[in-house]
C-alpha positions as a printed Julia matrix, in Angstrom:
380×3 Matrix{Float64}:
  53.89  111.47  141.44
  56.39  108.89  142.78
  56.82  106.48  145.61
  57.9   108.22  148.83
  57.81  107.44  152.53
  58.7   109.23  155.72
  57.46  112.25  157.52
  60.9   113.88  157.75
  60.11  115.44  161.15
  59.02  112.07  162.67
  60.83  109.01  163.9
  60.83  106.09  161.45
  58.25  103.42  161.99
  59.2    99.9   162.75
  57.78   98.72  159.36
  57.78  100.37  155.97
  54.5   101.64  154.75
  55.03  103.4   151.46
  52.66  106.22  150.46
  52.54  108.63  147.51
  53.46  112.14  148.52
  54.32  114.83  146.07
  56.49  117.24  148.13
  59.25  115.19  149.71
  61.57  115.44  146.67
  61.24  119.24  146.54
  61.64  119.39  150.26
  64.89  117.49  150.13
  66.1   119.75  147.27
  65.49  122.73  149.5
  67.1   121.0   152.45
  70.4   120.34  150.52
  70.27  123.7   148.64
  69.5   121.9   145.42
  72.17  119.26  146.1
  74.87  121.88  146.1
  78.41  120.64  145.77
  79.47  122.39  148.96
  77.08  120.11  150.83
  78.6   116.85  149.61
  79.59  114.56  152.55
  80.85  111.76  150.37
  80.66  110.01  147.05
  80.25  106.29  146.2
  80.16  104.23  143.02
  76.49  105.05  142.29
  75.75  108.42  143.95
  76.57  111.14  146.37
  75.59  111.97  149.94
  74.65  115.46  150.92
  74.24  117.24  154.18
  70.84  118.75  154.54
  68.93  121.07  156.94
  65.2   120.65  157.45
  63.65  123.7   159.11
  60.83  123.27  161.61
  57.78  124.58  159.81
  55.29  123.82  162.51
  55.35  127.35  163.78
  54.62  128.67  160.32
  57.58  131.1   160.58
  61.19  130.74  159.42
  63.46  129.88  162.26
  66.82  128.32  163.12
  65.05  125.26  164.58
  65.32  122.14  162.49
  67.03  118.87  161.92
  70.3   117.98  160.2
  69.95  115.05  157.83
  72.13  113.08  155.31
  70.57  112.6   151.87
  71.92  109.9   149.54
  71.15  110.64  145.88
  71.64  107.59  143.76
  72.17  107.41  139.95
  68.69  106.7   138.63
  70.15  105.73  135.23
  72.12  102.9   136.76
  70.42   99.52  137.34
  72.99   98.88  140.16
  72.05  102.2   141.72
  68.33  101.22  141.77
  69.2    97.8   143.24
  71.2    99.46  146.05
  68.35  101.89  146.72
  65.86   99.02  146.89
  68.17   96.95  149.1
  68.62   99.76  151.57
  64.79  100.32  151.74
  64.13   96.6   152.18
  66.64   96.15  155.08
  66.83   99.47  156.94
  63.13  100.17  156.44
  62.27   97.01  158.39
  64.89   96.77  161.14
  65.83   99.03  164.06
  68.88   98.8   166.38
  70.99  101.4   168.26
  74.06  100.34  166.19
  72.43  100.56  162.76
  72.03  103.93  161.07
  68.39  105.1   160.95
  66.63  105.41  157.59
  64.24  108.32  158.02
  62.7   108.21  154.57
  63.08  107.42  150.88
  61.86  108.72  147.6
  61.54  107.38  144.13
  60.07  110.1   141.91
  60.92  110.64  138.26
  64.68  110.46  137.99
  65.19  110.89  141.71
  66.4   108.02  143.83
  66.74  109.38  147.32
  67.42  107.98  150.76
  67.27  110.07  153.91
  69.3   109.1   157.01
  69.94  110.44  160.47
  73.01  112.73  160.42
  76.15  111.33  162.12
  78.11  114.22  163.52
  81.5   112.56  163.73
  81.55  111.2   160.19
  83.07  107.75  159.48
  85.58  105.66  161.42
  87.67  105.73  158.16
  88.01  109.47  158.38
  89.3   109.35  161.91
  91.77  106.53  161.39
  93.26  107.6   158.11
  92.94  111.35  157.68
  95.54  113.68  159.22
  94.34  115.94  162.13
  94.98  119.08  160.05
  92.92  117.79  157.12
  90.08  116.84  159.42
  90.05  120.3   160.97
  89.87  121.89  157.51
  86.72  119.96  156.72
  85.21  119.8   160.22
  82.29  122.02  159.27
  80.78  118.94  157.61
  80.48  117.3   160.98
  78.71  120.01  162.9
  75.09  121.12  162.98
  73.99  124.45  161.59
  74.26  126.24  164.93
  77.3   124.49  166.49
  80.91  125.47  166.31
  83.1   123.11  164.31
  84.48  120.32  166.56
  88.09  119.79  167.28
  88.97  116.37  165.85
  91.96  114.6   167.28
  93.34  111.06  166.88
  91.04  108.54  168.53
  91.99  107.47  172.04
  92.18  103.77  172.95
  88.95  103.88  174.98
  87.07  105.34  172.06
  88.47  102.86  169.61
  87.31  100.09  171.86
  83.89  101.65  172.17
  83.51  101.93  168.41
  84.6    98.34  167.97
  82.04   97.12  170.49
  79.21   99.19  168.87
  79.97   97.96  165.39
  80.2    94.34  166.61
  76.8    94.66  168.24
  75.26   95.94  164.95
  76.67   92.88  163.06
  75.62   90.47  165.89
  72.05   91.84  165.64
  71.91   91.27  161.93
  73.27   87.71  162.28
  70.81   86.85  165.11
  67.73   88.24  163.42
  64.82   85.89  162.54
  66.09   85.91  158.9
  69.86   86.08  159.16
  71.28   89.09  157.28
  74.76   88.93  155.77
  76.08   92.45  155.57
  78.72   91.61  153.01
  80.6    94.93  152.9
  81.93   95.64  156.42
  84.64   98.23  156.42
  85.67  101.35  158.26
  84.06  103.69  155.8
  80.62  102.12  156.55
  80.9   102.61  160.32
  79.51  106.06  161.14
  79.87  107.85  164.46
  77.42  110.11  166.28
  78.45  112.99  168.57
  79.37  110.65  171.39
  81.32  108.2   169.14
  78.56  105.62  169.19
  79.09  103.42  166.13
  76.35  102.66  163.65
  76.61  100.51  160.54
  75.49  102.14  157.31
  75.1   101.37  153.6
  73.07   98.2   153.22
  73.26   98.18  149.42
  75.02   94.83  149.29
  73.23   93.06  152.21
  71.87   89.57  151.57
  69.56   87.21  153.46
  71.55   84.33  154.89
  71.29   80.63  154.15
  68.34   78.53  155.24
  68.6    76.28  158.29
  69.62   73.32  156.04
  72.47   75.25  154.33
  75.8    76.52  155.49
  76.12   79.27  152.81
  74.62   81.0   149.83
  76.34   81.3   146.47
  76.52   84.67  144.8
  78.83   86.64  142.55
  81.66   88.33  144.44
  81.02   91.97  145.41
  82.34   94.31  148.04
  85.7    95.93  148.72
  89.0    94.27  148.1
  91.04   93.82  151.32
  87.9    93.24  153.45
  86.25   90.3   151.65
  86.77   86.83  153.15
  89.09   84.49  151.27
  86.46   81.74  150.69
  84.06   84.29  149.29
  86.58   85.71  146.84
  87.77   82.24  145.72
  84.38   80.47  145.37
  81.51   82.96  145.71
  80.31   81.02  148.75
  79.02   83.56  151.28
  78.79   82.51  154.91
  77.44   84.48  157.87
  81.05   84.29  159.24
  82.29   85.98  156.03
  81.22   89.16  157.87
  83.38   88.11  160.77
  86.44   88.17  158.56
  85.71   91.76  157.56
  85.32   92.68  161.2
  88.77   91.23  161.83
  90.23   93.44  159.12
  88.66   96.51  160.72
  90.03   95.51  164.13
  93.51   95.42  162.54
  92.87   98.89  161.19
  91.76  100.17  164.58
  95.02   98.87  166.11
  97.29  100.31  163.39
  95.44  103.14  161.66
  96.66  101.57  158.4
  94.48  100.83  155.41
  93.41   97.28  154.63
  94.87   97.72  151.17
  97.54  100.31  150.24
  99.69   99.81  147.11
 101.99  102.67  148.32
 103.35  100.61  151.23
 106.56   98.64  150.68
 106.46   95.32  148.88
 105.01   92.64  151.08
 102.93   95.14  153.06
 100.27   96.1   150.54
  97.67   93.81  152.09
  97.49   94.74  155.77
  96.16   91.41  157.13
  98.67   89.29  155.22
 101.42   91.62  156.48
 100.6    91.87  160.14
  99.17   88.44  161.03
 102.49   87.35  162.57
 102.57   90.61  164.51
  99.15   89.99  166.09
 100.29   86.85  167.92
 103.57   88.15  169.32
 103.75   90.91  171.99
 106.99   92.44  170.84
 105.93   92.55  167.22
 102.56   94.01  168.08
 104.08   97.08  169.71
 105.85   97.85  166.42
 102.68   98.13  164.42
 100.37   99.93  166.97
  99.25  103.35  165.77
 102.06  105.84  166.77
  99.49  108.54  167.23
  98.33  106.78  170.4
 101.76  107.79  171.74
 101.92  104.66  173.86
  98.79  105.71  175.8
  96.99  102.37  175.77
  96.91   99.34  178.0
  99.09   96.88  176.25
  97.37   93.76  177.69
  94.03   95.0   176.29
  95.6    95.76  172.96
  97.17   92.27  172.79
  93.79   90.7   173.63
  92.16   92.69  170.86
  94.91   91.58  168.46
  94.31   87.95  169.53
  90.63   88.4   168.77
  91.4    89.94  165.35
  93.56   86.91  164.55
  90.64   84.56  165.35
  88.3    86.6   163.14
  90.83   86.44  160.29
  90.9    82.6   160.46
  91.12   81.06  156.9
  88.1    78.73  157.57
  84.73   80.25  158.41
  83.91   77.45  160.92
  86.98   78.38  162.93
  86.02   82.1   163.33
  84.03   83.2   166.37
  80.44   84.26  166.02
  79.72   87.98  166.34
  77.95   87.25  169.62
  81.22   85.79  170.9
  83.13   88.79  169.49
  80.89   91.21  171.39
  81.34   89.29  174.64
  85.14   89.19  174.22
  85.32   92.92  173.54
  83.01   93.74  176.45
  85.23   91.65  178.78
  88.3    93.55  177.61
  86.45   96.84  178.21
  85.28   95.78  181.64
  88.84   94.95  182.71
  89.33   98.67  182.64
  93.13   98.38  182.42
  95.04  101.6   182.59
  97.71  102.54  180.08
 101.31  102.27  181.29
 103.28  105.52  181.6
 105.18  106.04  178.37
 108.86  105.38  178.65
 111.28  107.76  176.88
 112.73  105.59  174.19
 113.69  106.02  170.57
 110.85  105.26  168.16
 111.33  101.86  166.51
 112.23  102.07  162.81
 109.11  100.14  161.78
 106.88  102.76  163.46
 108.77  105.69  161.96
 108.12  104.09  158.53
 104.43  103.85  159.32
 104.17  107.54  160.12
 104.72  108.36  156.49
 101.47  106.7   155.63
  99.25  109.26  157.38
  98.6   111.41  154.32
  95.98  114.14  153.95
  93.88  112.48  151.25
  90.24  112.48  150.23
  88.33  109.78  152.08
  84.65  109.69  152.74
  81.91  107.77  154.55
  80.67  106.61  151.16
  83.93  105.51  149.48
  83.33  103.57  146.19
  83.84   99.85  146.38
  86.53   99.0   143.92
  88.28   96.24  141.94
  85.58   93.7   142.68
  82.57   92.77  140.53
  79.32   94.51  141.41
  76.73   92.24  139.86
  74.39   90.14  141.98
Protein backbone atom coordinates (compact mmCIF):
# COMPACT_ATOMS: atom_id res chain seq x y z
CA UNK A 1 0.00 0.00 0.00
CA UNK A 2 1.39 3.40 -0.99
CA UNK A 3 0.91 7.05 -0.15
CA UNK A 4 -2.16 8.54 -1.79
CA UNK A 5 -4.35 11.53 -1.19
CA UNK A 6 -7.53 12.90 -2.64
CA UNK A 7 -11.11 11.83 -2.89
CA UNK A 8 -11.32 12.19 -6.64
CA UNK A 9 -14.95 13.23 -6.49
CA UNK A 10 -14.33 16.02 -3.96
CA UNK A 11 -12.74 19.44 -4.16
CA UNK A 12 -9.11 19.58 -2.96
CA UNK A 13 -8.60 20.72 0.61
CA UNK A 14 -6.64 23.86 1.43
CA UNK A 15 -3.91 21.77 3.10
CA UNK A 16 -2.50 18.43 2.15
CA UNK A 17 -3.34 15.56 4.46
CA UNK A 18 -1.87 12.34 3.08
CA UNK A 19 -3.55 9.05 3.89
CA UNK A 20 -3.01 5.50 2.76
CA UNK A 21 -5.67 4.27 0.37
CA UNK A 22 -5.34 1.19 -1.73
CA UNK A 23 -7.73 1.86 -4.60
CA UNK A 24 -6.74 5.22 -6.10
CA UNK A 25 -4.04 3.80 -8.38
CA UNK A 26 -6.40 1.17 -9.83
CA UNK A 27 -9.15 3.78 -10.13
CA UNK A 28 -6.87 6.02 -12.16
CA UNK A 29 -5.87 3.11 -14.39
CA UNK A 30 -9.53 2.50 -15.12
CA UNK A 31 -10.15 6.21 -15.67
CA UNK A 32 -7.40 6.42 -18.31
CA UNK A 33 -8.18 2.99 -19.81
CA UNK A 34 -4.92 1.65 -18.41
CA UNK A 35 -3.02 4.72 -19.59
CA UNK A 36 -3.91 4.03 -23.20
CA UNK A 37 -1.84 5.82 -25.84
CA UNK A 38 -4.95 7.35 -27.40
CA UNK A 39 -5.57 9.20 -24.13
CA UNK A 40 -2.21 10.99 -24.09
CA UNK A 41 -2.61 14.76 -23.83
CA UNK A 42 1.09 15.54 -23.75
CA UNK A 43 4.54 14.29 -22.88
CA UNK A 44 7.34 15.88 -20.90
CA UNK A 45 10.87 14.97 -20.04
CA UNK A 46 9.86 12.68 -17.17
CA UNK A 47 6.40 11.39 -17.95
CA UNK A 48 3.13 11.64 -19.85
CA UNK A 49 -0.23 13.23 -19.18
CA UNK A 50 -3.42 11.30 -19.87
CA UNK A 51 -7.03 12.32 -20.22
CA UNK A 52 -9.24 10.39 -17.81
CA UNK A 53 -12.93 9.88 -17.12
CA UNK A 54 -14.15 9.17 -13.59
CA UNK A 55 -17.69 7.88 -13.51
CA UNK A 56 -19.97 8.87 -10.66
CA UNK A 57 -20.39 5.68 -8.64
CA UNK A 58 -22.60 7.15 -5.94
CA UNK A 59 -25.71 5.75 -7.59
CA UNK A 60 -24.23 2.26 -7.71
CA UNK A 61 -25.07 2.00 -11.39
CA UNK A 62 -23.02 2.67 -14.50
CA UNK A 63 -23.89 6.05 -16.00
CA UNK A 64 -22.58 8.79 -18.24
CA UNK A 65 -22.25 11.14 -15.28
CA UNK A 66 -18.71 11.79 -14.13
CA UNK A 67 -15.68 14.04 -14.18
CA UNK A 68 -12.99 14.59 -16.80
CA UNK A 69 -9.51 14.70 -15.28
CA UNK A 70 -5.88 14.96 -16.36
CA UNK A 71 -3.50 12.36 -14.90
CA UNK A 72 0.25 12.94 -14.99
CA UNK A 73 2.24 9.71 -14.80
CA UNK A 74 5.88 10.35 -13.94
CA UNK A 75 8.80 8.02 -14.46
CA UNK A 76 9.30 6.34 -11.08
CA UNK A 77 12.77 5.13 -12.08
CA UNK A 78 13.99 8.71 -12.53
CA UNK A 79 15.16 10.62 -9.47
CA UNK A 80 14.29 13.84 -11.29
CA UNK A 81 10.80 12.48 -11.92
CA UNK A 82 10.32 11.84 -8.20
CA UNK A 83 11.65 15.30 -7.34
CA UNK A 84 9.19 16.92 -9.74
CA UNK A 85 6.33 14.83 -8.30
CA UNK A 86 7.31 15.87 -4.78
CA UNK A 87 7.65 19.53 -5.77
CA UNK A 88 4.18 19.59 -7.36
CA UNK A 89 2.64 18.03 -4.24
CA UNK A 90 4.45 20.44 -1.91
CA UNK A 91 3.37 23.57 -3.79
CA UNK A 92 0.01 22.83 -5.43
CA UNK A 93 -1.13 20.74 -2.46
CA UNK A 94 -0.86 23.78 -0.20
CA UNK A 95 -1.96 26.75 -2.29
CA UNK A 96 -5.15 27.64 -4.08
CA UNK A 97 -5.85 30.45 -6.54
CA UNK A 98 -8.20 30.85 -9.53
CA UNK A 99 -5.20 31.19 -11.85
CA UNK A 100 -3.31 28.11 -10.64
CA UNK A 101 -4.34 24.68 -11.90
CA UNK A 102 -5.99 22.57 -9.19
CA UNK A 103 -4.25 19.46 -7.92
CA UNK A 104 -7.08 17.04 -7.14
CA UNK A 105 -4.93 14.22 -5.81
CA UNK A 106 -1.67 12.31 -5.96
CA UNK A 107 -0.49 8.77 -5.58
CA UNK A 108 2.83 7.09 -4.81
CA UNK A 109 2.28 3.36 -4.91
CA UNK A 110 4.86 0.80 -5.99
CA UNK A 111 6.25 2.10 -9.27
CA UNK A 112 3.37 4.53 -9.78
CA UNK A 113 4.01 8.27 -9.44
CA UNK A 114 0.69 9.91 -10.27
CA UNK A 115 -0.70 13.43 -10.10
CA UNK A 116 -4.36 14.23 -10.76
CA UNK A 117 -5.39 17.67 -12.02
CA UNK A 118 -8.55 19.39 -13.06
CA UNK A 119 -9.05 19.03 -16.81
CA UNK A 120 -8.52 22.18 -18.88
CA UNK A 121 -10.80 22.01 -21.90
CA UNK A 122 -8.93 24.41 -24.19
CA UNK A 123 -5.48 22.90 -23.71
CA UNK A 124 -2.42 25.13 -23.50
CA UNK A 125 -1.72 28.63 -24.75
CA UNK A 126 1.15 27.14 -26.74
CA UNK A 127 -1.24 24.98 -28.75
CA UNK A 128 -3.39 27.97 -29.70
CA UNK A 129 -0.50 30.25 -30.61
CA UNK A 130 1.63 27.86 -32.62
CA UNK A 131 -0.53 25.08 -34.06
CA UNK A 132 -2.36 25.59 -37.33
CA UNK A 133 -6.17 25.72 -37.19
CA UNK A 134 -6.52 22.53 -39.25
CA UNK A 135 -4.15 20.65 -36.95
CA UNK A 136 -6.03 21.83 -33.88
CA UNK A 137 -9.32 20.67 -35.37
CA UNK A 138 -7.88 17.22 -36.10
CA UNK A 139 -7.01 16.79 -32.41
CA UNK A 140 -9.89 18.71 -30.88
CA UNK A 141 -11.38 15.58 -29.34
CA UNK A 142 -8.71 15.88 -26.65
CA UNK A 143 -10.16 19.15 -25.49
CA UNK A 144 -13.79 18.12 -25.11
CA UNK A 145 -15.58 16.21 -22.37
CA UNK A 146 -16.99 12.74 -22.95
CA UNK A 147 -20.45 14.01 -23.85
CA UNK A 148 -19.61 17.25 -25.69
CA UNK A 149 -19.07 17.79 -29.39
CA UNK A 150 -15.48 18.68 -30.38
CA UNK A 151 -15.02 22.47 -30.19
CA UNK A 152 -14.14 24.62 -33.16
CA UNK A 153 -10.73 26.11 -32.45
CA UNK A 154 -9.83 29.31 -34.23
CA UNK A 155 -6.90 31.74 -33.84
CA UNK A 156 -7.16 33.66 -30.59
CA UNK A 157 -8.77 37.09 -30.83
CA UNK A 158 -7.07 40.11 -29.31
CA UNK A 159 -9.51 40.29 -26.40
CA UNK A 160 -8.89 36.64 -25.50
CA UNK A 161 -5.12 37.07 -25.73
CA UNK A 162 -5.34 39.98 -23.30
CA UNK A 163 -7.59 37.98 -20.97
CA UNK A 164 -5.10 35.10 -20.94
CA UNK A 165 -2.17 37.43 -20.25
CA UNK A 166 -4.01 39.01 -17.30
CA UNK A 167 -4.96 35.62 -15.83
CA UNK A 168 -1.43 34.24 -16.10
CA UNK A 169 -0.01 37.45 -14.61
CA UNK A 170 -2.38 37.17 -11.64
CA UNK A 171 -1.20 33.61 -11.03
CA UNK A 172 2.45 34.69 -10.94
CA UNK A 173 1.64 37.75 -8.81
CA UNK A 174 -0.07 35.50 -6.27
CA UNK A 175 3.00 33.25 -6.01
CA UNK A 176 5.33 36.22 -5.60
CA UNK A 177 3.12 37.83 -2.94
CA UNK A 178 2.56 34.71 -0.84
CA UNK A 179 3.92 34.56 2.73
CA UNK A 180 6.85 32.50 1.50
CA UNK A 181 7.63 33.88 -1.94
CA UNK A 182 7.53 31.24 -4.66
CA UNK A 183 9.69 31.57 -7.77
CA UNK A 184 8.00 29.58 -10.51
CA UNK A 185 11.18 29.29 -12.61
CA UNK A 186 9.70 27.81 -15.80
CA UNK A 187 7.11 30.28 -17.07
CA UNK A 188 6.25 29.60 -20.72
CA UNK A 189 3.25 29.27 -23.02
CA UNK A 190 3.04 25.49 -22.69
CA UNK A 191 2.57 25.81 -18.91
CA UNK A 192 -0.40 28.15 -19.25
CA UNK A 193 -3.55 26.03 -19.48
CA UNK A 194 -6.99 27.32 -20.51
CA UNK A 195 -10.42 26.30 -19.30
CA UNK A 196 -13.60 26.36 -21.38
CA UNK A 197 -13.90 30.15 -21.04
CA UNK A 198 -10.21 30.82 -21.79
CA UNK A 199 -9.40 31.54 -18.16
CA UNK A 200 -5.65 31.00 -17.76
CA UNK A 201 -4.15 28.78 -15.08
CA UNK A 202 -0.47 28.13 -14.45
CA UNK A 203 0.47 24.45 -14.34
CA UNK A 204 3.57 22.27 -13.80
CA UNK A 205 5.28 23.31 -10.57
CA UNK A 206 8.08 20.76 -10.89
CA UNK A 207 10.80 23.43 -10.88
CA UNK A 208 9.29 25.91 -8.41
CA UNK A 209 11.53 27.16 -5.60
CA UNK A 210 10.98 29.16 -2.44
CA UNK A 211 12.29 32.70 -2.86
CA UNK A 212 15.07 34.44 -0.96
CA UNK A 213 14.76 35.47 2.67
CA UNK A 214 14.08 39.09 3.58
CA UNK A 215 17.81 39.78 3.93
CA UNK A 216 18.68 38.38 0.49
CA UNK A 217 17.99 39.52 -3.06
CA UNK A 218 18.27 36.13 -4.72
CA UNK A 219 18.95 32.45 -4.27
CA UNK A 220 21.68 30.52 -6.05
CA UNK A 221 20.85 27.28 -7.82
CA UNK A 222 21.89 25.34 -10.89
CA UNK A 223 20.31 26.59 -14.08
CA UNK A 224 17.14 24.73 -15.09
CA UNK A 225 14.14 25.46 -17.25
CA UNK A 226 13.57 26.10 -20.94
CA UNK A 227 16.00 27.93 -23.16
CA UNK A 228 14.54 31.12 -24.61
CA UNK A 229 12.47 31.87 -21.50
CA UNK A 230 15.10 31.90 -18.74
CA UNK A 231 16.33 35.30 -17.57
CA UNK A 232 19.87 36.27 -18.67
CA UNK A 233 21.19 36.76 -15.12
CA UNK A 234 19.98 33.28 -14.15
CA UNK A 235 21.56 31.63 -17.19
CA UNK A 236 24.86 33.47 -16.68
CA UNK A 237 25.29 33.15 -12.90
CA UNK A 238 22.69 30.78 -11.44
CA UNK A 239 21.34 33.70 -9.39
CA UNK A 240 17.56 33.34 -9.28
CA UNK A 241 15.49 36.43 -8.45
CA UNK A 242 11.74 36.76 -8.03
CA UNK A 243 11.90 39.04 -11.05
CA UNK A 244 13.53 36.27 -13.09
CA UNK A 245 9.93 35.09 -13.53
CA UNK A 246 9.01 38.55 -14.84
CA UNK A 247 11.49 38.08 -17.70
CA UNK A 248 9.78 34.83 -18.68
CA UNK A 249 6.44 36.62 -18.62
CA UNK A 250 7.87 39.21 -21.01
CA UNK A 251 8.86 36.45 -23.42
CA UNK A 252 5.32 35.04 -23.34
CA UNK A 253 3.89 38.53 -23.98
CA UNK A 254 6.09 38.72 -27.08
CA UNK A 255 4.74 35.33 -28.18
CA UNK A 256 1.15 36.49 -27.61
CA UNK A 257 1.76 39.50 -29.85
CA UNK A 258 3.48 37.59 -32.65
CA UNK A 259 2.48 33.92 -32.36
CA UNK A 260 6.15 33.11 -32.87
CA UNK A 261 8.17 30.70 -30.71
CA UNK A 262 10.65 32.06 -28.18
CA UNK A 263 13.30 29.93 -29.85
CA UNK A 264 13.10 28.63 -33.41
CA UNK A 265 16.28 27.56 -35.25
CA UNK A 266 14.32 27.32 -38.54
CA UNK A 267 13.89 31.09 -38.70
CA UNK A 268 16.39 33.17 -40.71
CA UNK A 269 19.76 33.97 -39.16
CA UNK A 270 19.45 36.68 -36.52
CA UNK A 271 15.85 35.74 -35.76
CA UNK A 272 16.31 32.42 -33.94
CA UNK A 273 15.87 34.02 -30.50
CA UNK A 274 12.57 35.91 -30.56
CA UNK A 275 13.31 38.47 -27.86
CA UNK A 276 16.72 39.39 -29.21
CA UNK A 277 15.21 39.80 -32.66
CA UNK A 278 12.08 41.81 -31.86
CA UNK A 279 13.19 44.10 -29.02
CA UNK A 280 13.71 47.03 -31.46
CA UNK A 281 10.24 46.34 -32.91
CA UNK A 282 8.54 46.60 -29.52
CA UNK A 283 9.51 50.24 -29.04
CA UNK A 284 8.57 51.55 -32.51
CA UNK A 285 4.99 51.67 -33.75
CA UNK A 286 5.81 51.09 -37.41
CA UNK A 287 8.06 48.13 -36.68
CA UNK A 288 5.54 46.61 -34.27
CA UNK A 289 2.92 46.35 -36.99
CA UNK A 290 5.30 44.25 -39.08
CA UNK A 291 5.67 41.53 -36.42
CA UNK A 292 2.07 41.30 -35.13
CA UNK A 293 0.42 37.92 -35.68
CA UNK A 294 -1.03 38.05 -39.23
CA UNK A 295 -3.84 35.72 -38.15
CA UNK A 296 -5.31 38.65 -36.22
CA UNK A 297 -5.98 40.12 -39.66
CA UNK A 298 -5.48 43.60 -38.29
CA UNK A 299 -8.47 43.20 -35.94
CA UNK A 300 -6.88 44.63 -32.82
CA UNK A 301 -6.62 48.10 -31.26
CA UNK A 302 -3.12 49.18 -32.14
CA UNK A 303 -2.80 51.55 -29.15
CA UNK A 304 -3.49 48.62 -26.82
CA UNK A 305 -1.07 46.37 -28.70
CA UNK A 306 1.63 49.03 -28.48
CA UNK A 307 1.09 49.42 -24.73
CA UNK A 308 1.40 45.65 -24.30
CA UNK A 309 4.60 45.75 -26.37
CA UNK A 310 5.98 48.51 -24.15
CA UNK A 311 5.16 46.42 -21.07
CA UNK A 312 6.86 43.38 -22.60
CA UNK A 313 9.96 45.49 -23.20
CA UNK A 314 10.04 46.51 -19.53
CA UNK A 315 9.68 42.87 -18.43
CA UNK A 316 12.59 41.94 -20.70
CA UNK A 317 14.92 44.45 -19.07
CA UNK A 318 18.49 43.12 -18.68
CA UNK A 319 18.60 43.94 -14.95
CA UNK A 320 16.10 42.37 -12.51
CA UNK A 321 15.78 45.60 -10.49
CA UNK A 322 14.60 47.48 -13.59
CA UNK A 323 11.75 45.07 -14.33
CA UNK A 324 8.26 45.75 -12.96
CA UNK A 325 6.82 43.51 -10.25
CA UNK A 326 4.08 41.12 -11.31
CA UNK A 327 1.63 43.20 -9.27
CA UNK A 328 2.55 46.18 -11.44
CA UNK A 329 2.25 44.04 -14.56
CA UNK A 330 -1.29 42.99 -13.59
CA UNK A 331 -2.26 46.61 -12.94
CA UNK A 332 -0.87 47.71 -16.32
CA UNK A 333 -2.67 44.97 -18.23
CA UNK A 334 -5.96 45.66 -16.45
CA UNK A 335 -5.70 49.34 -17.37
CA UNK A 336 -5.15 48.37 -21.01
CA UNK A 337 -8.18 46.07 -20.86
CA UNK A 338 -10.32 48.70 -19.12
CA UNK A 339 -9.57 51.25 -21.88
CA UNK A 340 -11.74 48.99 -24.07
CA UNK A 341 -10.27 50.34 -27.28
CA UNK A 342 -11.89 49.13 -30.46
CA UNK A 343 -9.87 47.75 -33.37
CA UNK A 344 -9.59 50.01 -36.38
CA UNK A 345 -11.24 48.91 -39.60
CA UNK A 346 -8.69 47.03 -41.63
CA UNK A 347 -7.49 48.92 -44.67
CA UNK A 348 -6.96 47.06 -47.91
CA UNK A 349 -3.20 47.10 -48.36
CA UNK A 350 -0.58 44.71 -49.54
CA UNK A 351 0.81 42.47 -46.82
CA UNK A 352 4.26 43.70 -45.73
CA UNK A 353 7.06 41.32 -46.77
CA UNK A 354 8.13 40.75 -43.17
CA UNK A 355 4.65 39.48 -42.29
CA UNK A 356 4.46 37.23 -45.35
CA UNK A 357 7.75 35.69 -44.25
CA UNK A 358 6.29 35.05 -40.79
CA UNK A 359 3.30 33.17 -42.21
CA UNK A 360 5.58 30.35 -43.23
CA UNK A 361 6.31 29.64 -39.56
CA UNK A 362 2.83 28.41 -38.65
CA UNK A 363 3.53 24.75 -39.24
CA UNK A 364 1.36 21.83 -38.14
CA UNK A 365 3.73 20.27 -35.62
CA UNK A 366 3.40 18.28 -32.44
CA UNK A 367 3.24 20.58 -29.46
CA UNK A 368 1.76 19.82 -26.09
CA UNK A 369 0.84 21.29 -22.74
CA UNK A 370 3.70 19.29 -21.24
CA UNK A 371 6.53 19.96 -23.67
CA UNK A 372 9.93 18.73 -22.41
CA UNK A 373 12.27 21.37 -21.10
CA UNK A 374 15.36 21.17 -23.27
CA UNK A 375 18.99 22.19 -23.69
CA UNK A 376 19.35 23.34 -20.10
CA UNK A 377 20.58 21.39 -17.07
CA UNK A 378 17.93 19.73 -14.95
CA UNK A 379 19.73 19.18 -11.66
CA UNK A 380 18.86 21.12 -8.53
